[in-house]
KEDO-873136 format. One record per atom (N, C-alpha, C): z, x, y. Coordinates in steps of 0.2 Angstrom, whole numbers, padded with zeros to 4 digits, always signed. Layout:
ZXY
...
***
This chain:
+0149+0030+0097
+0143+0027+0100
+0141+0030+0106
+0133+0032+0103
+0131+0038+0106
+0130+0034+0114
+0130+0037+0121
+0128+0032+0126
+0121+0038+0126
+0116+0035+0133
+0111+0041+0136
+0115+0042+0142
+0107+0043+0144
+0107+0049+0151
+0112+0046+0156
+0111+0039+0155
+0111+0032+0164
+0116+0029+0161
+0121+0028+0156
+0129+0028+0155
+0130+0022+0149
+0122+0020+0148
+0122+0015+0143
+0123+0016+0136
+0128+0014+0131
+0124+0015+0125
+0118+0014+0123
+0116+0020+0118
+0108+0021+0116
+0108+0014+0109
+0105+0015+0110
+0101+0010+0102
+0095+0012+0099
+0097+0014+0091
+0090+0016+0085
+0085+0012+0088
+0080+0012+0084
+0073+0010+0082
+0077+0005+0078
+0080+0007+0071
+0081-0001+0067
+0084-0007+0071
+0089-0005+0075
+0093-0006+0079
+0087-0012+0084
+0086-0007+0087
+0080-0013+0095
+0076-0015+0091
+0070-0013+0085
+0066-0020+0079
+0068-0025+0077
+0076-0025+0075
+0081-0033+0075
+0083-0037+0083
+0081-0031+0087
+0085-0037+0092
+0075-0039+0092
+0071-0037+0095
+0066-0040+0099
+0062-0046+0093
+0065-0046+0090
+0063-0047+0082
+0067-0055+0082
+0073-0055+0084
+0076-0059+0084
+0072-0064+0090
+0066-0062+0092
+0066-0068+0099
+0062-0070+0100
+0059-0071+0093
+0053-0073+0090
+0053-0075+0083
+0048-0082+0080
+0046-0078+0077
+0040-0075+0071
+0041-0070+0065
+0037-0069+0064
+0031-0068+0057
+0027-0070+0060
+0020-0076+0052
+0020-0067+0050
+0017-0072+0042
+0013-0067+0034
+0006-0068+0036
+0006-0063+0029
-0007-0066+0036
-0006-0069+0030
-0004-0074+0028
-0007-0082+0025
-0010-0085+0030
-0002-0087+0035
-0001-0090+0041
-0005-0088+0045
-0010-0080+0048
-0010-0077+0054
-0015-0079+0049
-0020-0079+0044
-0030-0078+0045
-0028-0086+0046
-0026-0092+0042
-0025-0097+0044
-0024-0100+0054
-0020-0097+0056
-0021-0097+0062
-0024-0097+0067
-0028-0091+0063
-0034-0086+0067
-0042-0092+0064
-0043-0095+0062
-0049-0098+0056
-0049-0104+0060
-0043-0109+0059
-0042-0113+0063
-0044-0112+0075
-0043-0108+0076
-0045-0107+0083
-0036-0106+0086
-0032-0109+0084
-0028-0108+0084
-0022-0099+0090
-0022-0096+0087
-0019-0088+0088
-0027-0085+0087
-0027-0082+0093
-0030-0075+0093
-0028-0067+0087
-0031-0066+0083
-0027-0060+0082
-0031-0052+0087
-0024-0048+0089
-0026-0043+0088
-0022-0038+0086
-0028-0033+0084
-0027-0025+0081
-0028-0020+0084
-0020-0015+0083
-0017-0012+0089
-0020-0005+0087
-0020-0004+0080
-0021+0003+0076
-0026+0005+0079
-0023+0010+0080
-0030+0018+0086
-0035+0018+0079
-0038+0019+0081
-0048+0021+0079
-0046+0025+0071
-0045+0030+0069
-0043+0033+0063
-0043+0028+0056
-0038+0024+0058
-0033+0018+0054
-0040+0016+0054
-0042+0011+0059
-0047+0005+0057
-0053+0008+0051
-0054+0016+0056
-0060+0018+0053
-0059+0018+0045
-0052+0023+0044
-0049+0025+0036
-0049+0015+0030
-0048+0011+0037
-0045+0002+0033
-0051+0000+0034
-0053+0000+0040
-0059-0007+0039
-0057-0010+0048
-0056-0018+0047
-0055-0020+0052
-0053-0027+0051
-0050-0033+0051
-0050-0040+0051
-0058-0044+0055
-0061-0046+0054
-0066-0049+0057
-0065-0055+0062
-0065-0056+0068
-0064-0058+0071
-0058-0057+0076
-0053-0050+0074
-0048-0049+0078
-0054-0044+0083
-0045-0049+0088
-0047-0043+0097
-0045-0037+0095
-0050-0032+0096
-0046-0023+0093
-0044-0022+0103
-0040-0019+0100
-0037-0016+0108
-0030-0011+0105
-0032-0005+0107
-0026+0002+0106
-0022-0003+0110
-0015+0001+0107
-0008-0002+0108
-0007+0001+0113
-0012+0007+0120
-0012+0008+0125
-0014+0004+0131
-0017-0002+0128
-0022-0004+0133
-0019-0010+0135
-0015-0013+0126
-0013-0020+0126
-0009-0023+0130
-0006-0024+0135
-0001-0025+0144
-0007-0026+0150
-0008-0023+0148
-0019-0021+0154
-0022-0027+0152
-0025-0026+0145
-0034-0030+0143
-0026-0039+0141
-0020-0040+0138
-0019-0049+0138
-0018-0051+0148
-0016-0045+0149
-0012-0052+0154
-0016-0054+0159
-0015-0063+0157
-0018-0066+0160
-0018-0065+0166
-0017-0063+0173
-0014-0062+0177
-0018-0054+0179
-0018-0050+0175
-0021-0041+0181
-0029-0041+0183
-0030-0040+0180
-0033-0035+0188
-0039-0033+0179
-0038-0029+0175
-0042-0027+0169
-0041-0032+0164
-0041-0039+0165
-0041-0042+0157
-0045-0045+0153
-0044-0047+0144
-0049-0046+0144
-0051-0054+0144
-0058-0054+0142
-0058-0062+0142
-0054-0066+0140
-0055-0064+0136
-0048-0069+0128
-0043-0071+0131
-0038-0066+0136
-0032-0071+0139
-0036-0072+0146
-0034-0078+0142
-0034-0084+0145
-0027-0087+0148
-0020-0089+0143
-0017-0089+0153
-0009-0088+0146
-0006-0090+0151
+0001-0085+0146
+0001-0094+0139
-0002-0097+0138
+0002-0099+0134
-0004-0097+0126
-0006-0097+0127
-0011-0094+0121
-0005-0091+0116
-0008-0092+0113
-0007-0090+0102
-0006-0083+0101
-0002-0075+0104
-0007-0069+0102
-0003-0069+0096
-0006-0067+0090
-0005-0060+0083
-0003-0054+0084
-0001-0048+0087
-0001-0045+0084
+0000-0040+0079
-0007-0034+0077
-0005-0033+0070
-0006-0024+0071
-0004-0019+0066
-0001-0015+0068
-0002-0011+0061
-0004-0005+0057
-0003-0003+0049
+0002-0007+0047
+0009-0005+0049
+0012-0011+0043
+0019-0013+0048
+0019-0017+0053
+0021-0021+0057
+0027-0019+0058
+0028-0014+0061
+0033-0008+0067
+0030-0011+0076
+0024-0006+0077
+0024-0007+0083
+0022-0012+0086
+0021-0016+0081
+0018-0020+0083
+0023-0025+0085
+0027-0024+0080
+0036-0029+0086
+0037-0029+0093
+0034-0020+0092
+0039-0019+0100
+0033-0020+0105
+0026-0020+0100
+0019-0024+0103
+0023-0034+0107
+0022-0032+0104
+0028-0041+0105
+0029-0041+0112
+0036-0038+0110
+0040-0037+0115
+0038-0038+0122
+0035-0036+0123
+0032-0029+0128
+0026-0038+0131
+0025-0041+0125
+0016-0047+0131
+0023-0052+0129
+0028-0052+0128
+0034-0058+0131
+0035-0057+0136
+0038-0050+0138
+0042-0048+0145
+0035-0051+0151
+0029-0049+0148
+0024-0051+0153
+0024-0060+0154
+0025-0065+0148
+0026-0069+0149
+0023-0075+0145
+0020-0071+0140
+0014-0072+0133
+0020-0073+0129
+0024-0081+0129
+0029-0083+0124
+0030-0084+0117
+0023-0086+0118
+0018-0088+0108
+0018-0079+0105
+0019-0076+0109
+0016-0070+0106
+0019-0066+0100
+0017-0067+0095
+0022-0063+0087
+0016-0060+0084
+0021-0056+0077
+0017-0050+0073
+0017-0054+0068
+0016-0049+0064
+0012-0049+0056
+0014-0047+0055
+0021-0049+0051
+0024-0044+0047
+0020-0040+0040
+0020-0035+0040
+0019-0030+0036
+0011-0029+0038
+0012-0030+0041
+0002-0027+0047
-0005-0028+0041
-0009-0023+0045
-0013-0025+0044
-0014-0022+0034
-0010-0021+0032
-0008-0017+0026
-0004-0023+0019
-0002-0026+0023
+0001-0032+0024
-0004-0038+0021
-0011-0038+0027
-0016-0042+0026
-0021-0041+0022
-0023-0033+0020
-0023-0033+0017
-0024-0033+0007
-0017-0032+0009
-0014-0034+0004
-0013-0039-0002
-0016-0044+0005
-0014-0055+0002
-0023-0057+0000
-0027-0048-0001
-0036-0049-0001
-0036-0056+0004
-0036-0053+0011
-0039-0054+0016
-0047-0055+0020
-0050-0056+0023
-0058-0052+0022
-0055-0046+0029
-0056-0039+0023
-0059-0034+0029
-0067-0030+0026
-0070-0030+0037
-0072-0028+0033
-0073-0021+0038
-0080-0014+0036
-0078-0009+0040
-0078-0009+0048
-0074-0005+0051
-0075-0004+0058
-0081-0004+0057
-0081-0005+0066
-0091-0005+0068
-0089-0003+0076
-0083+0003+0077
-0083+0007+0082
-0081+0003+0086
-0084-0003+0085
-0080-0006+0093
-0073-0008+0096
-0072-0007+0100
-0063-0008+0103
-0066-0008+0112
-0058-0011+0114
-0057-0011+0122
-0056-0002+0126
***
């Protein structure tokens, strides 16, 4: 077993993903679509601009690049977006393929956003499911 500089056992990324994902229920593309359509969930796209420009965006999804996510969604934060209405908000984090979004969801859980989840397979799964995608209009937070 590898040990980090702090003397703690080190964890590989696969194990870390397994650990964080065990803390919540992930959602599939059609479930996320339905939750957003009915107003039960806020879709948050954390992909970087080049991917959005290449592949498009999910209509109605809030675009917040990963490096600003916690600041924009913390309901108590001074830099929060208007959509960050409270800790009970259901958030579905979307990255390109469903890996970075798992780590982002875990980070939002640490802020008390306990209904946060992520999209299994990310944007690519959404697109493969034939769900709505539109060209990137170049706007994000």
